[in-house]
Steps between C-alpha positions, in 0.01 A plus 500: 500500500196341328437828314854494361456142385168589334662795320787285377257234383290764321808646327617157389151415372478826304844441349412145398167608350675770298771260385257224403263753342770639272616148422144399405447807283823423321407134453151585372642752252742234377219245461246726331723681254878479473497802267315709759737373772796629299324837466459558875622840615860552610400569861358147523830306467377155408619419152858610568750445222239330281379841381799503269384170348140601445488364145613156613272456800180668382394237241545135417710270714631792706146593603437140599812507717383817670158345566656185647716705735191705593314180584791382714504833685122485550511143636798575724324798660194291583724214618685733737172650619349162584819377661509805727142458617468125522392356831649199667 
């Protein structure tokens, strides 16, 4: 029974690391360069329907909006991470 619990815990940990890792890559791409974020390949489905609005969100106020959302994603990932591992 303890081996099964360890395997389940390892699978959950791997899934969470993959999820948070992809979320962080997405957030960092949004923060560094909104234009590059909109140019991510199709197999990396992060920018979604915003690809159609590339002209609006790649410069100016649209780029600022993308960076703000990227910052919110970045902070929320670290907030979730620290909430999961806090000690009482």
